[in-house]
N, C-alpha and C positions, 0 to 999 in steps of 0.2 A: 548604515554599515551592514545591515542584514543582506542586501543584494550583493555587496562585495564578498561577504562570507559565502553566500550561496554560489557565486561564480567561482570562487577559489575552491570550493568543495566539489562542485559538479563538473566544472569545465577544466580546471587546472589539476584536479585530483591531488591538491596539496593539503592534506588533512591537518597537518600541524598548524599551518597558517590559517586555514579555515576555522579551526577551533579558536585561535586567538581572536579572529575577527568576530566570530559569534559571541564570544565572551565580552568583547568590547561593546558590541551592539546591545547585549543584555544589560551591561553596566550602564550604558547611556539611556536605554529605554527599558527598564525592567518590567514594564507593564505591556510590552508589545508581544502578543501571543505568537505571532509568526516567527519571531526570533527564537523563542523557546522551542517551537515545533521544528524548525529547520535544524537547530542545534541538536535536538533529539534524534533527527535522522542521521546526523553525523555520528553521534554516540552509538546509535544502533549499528551503523556500518563498521564501527570499530569494536563491536562486541561488548560495549559498556552498557548493558541492558538496564541495569537498575538506575543508573544516572539518567539514561534516556527516558525511562518511565517517570522519573521525578519531574523532568522538564515538560513532558507531555501533560502531566497532572497540572502544572502551572499554566500551560497553554489552555487547557480545558477550563480552568477556573477563570482565566482572563477573557476567554471568548466562548462561553458555554453554548451559544447557538450555532457555532460553526461546525458543520459536518466534518470538515477536514480535521479540526482540533479533536472532535469526538472520536473519530475512527483511526487516526494516525497511529495510536498505540497498537493497533492491530498488526502493523508491520513489525514492531518490536517484539510483540508476543509471538508472532509467526517465526521470526528469525531466532528467537530464543527457545523455540520448540514448545511453546505453550499454546498449542493449537486450539484447545477448548476455549481458553481465554481470548484468543484472537477472534474466534467465531462469536463469542459473547459480545465483544466490543462492536463488531460489525452489525450484529443484530440490533444493538442499541441505536446505532446510526441509522439503520434501515427503518426503525420505528419513527425516527425523525423525518426521513425521506426515503420511501421505498424505491425511488428511482436513482439513488446514489450509486452510480455504476462501480466506483472503486470499492465500495463495501461488498458488493456482490463478488468482485474479483478476488479480494483478499479472503473472503469466506470460502470460495471455491478452492483456493490454494490450500487453506488449512484443512478443509474437509477431505481433500485428496490425501493429505499426509496422515489422516486418521483412518484411511481406507473406506471412507463413506462416499464411494464413487458416484452413486446415483445423485446424492445431494450436491456433490462437487460439480457434476455435469450440469445440473439444473441451475446452480449459481453462475456457472460460466456461460450457459446459454442465455440466462437473463442479462448478464453483463454485455454479451455480444449484441443482443437485441436493443438494449438501452443505448448502446454506443453507436447504433446505426450500422453495425457490421464492420467496425473498424478492424484493421489488420491485427492490432495488438490483442483485442478481445476475441477475435475469431481464432487466432493462433492459440490463445489460452484454452478455448473450447476444444480445439483439436488435441491439445496436450492432455486435457482431462479425459477425453474419450479414449485416447491411446493408453493412458494409465489404467483405465478400466478394462482394457482388452478389446475395445471396440475399434479395431484398427481400420476397418473399411470406412467407417464414418469419419475417422480422423483423416485418413488419406484423401477422402473426397473434399474435405475442407481445405487441406493443404493444396490440392490440385486447383481448386477454385482461387485460392490466394495467389498461387503462382500464375495462373491464367490472367488474373486481374492486373498483375504487375508487368506483363509483357505487352 
């Protein structure tokens, strides 16, 4: 059921039906961490942050060695404007695996919101390096540079990305 809920959530954008499917999936397999984690993402997107954090807590308990389960709460903290908590969660994940690119990305986003631009740029740069220069992470780096007022560096990255797509 979790894959059906996921598809309904991310491809159909039918949040009400996706919630029903996630809840069915959880009822059928209450110890399946991914169902709780994905349901938490839905709850986060709906602004139901406290419920989301509770399901993330369950997911972490069910699969404590999963980096995804450990760091996913960072999204909820970020979108609920709890930036320091988001960073703390990502740092815990990076202690488990310093190459976990998503944790660097979320950290950079939260650091930017706090005005800690040098740290945000460093996190974005690390994510871009670890990703092998993927478009998503390079564009994140360009964004962080622009937010810090380093427009020439940001434009250079955007120009390279544009050149690479033609």
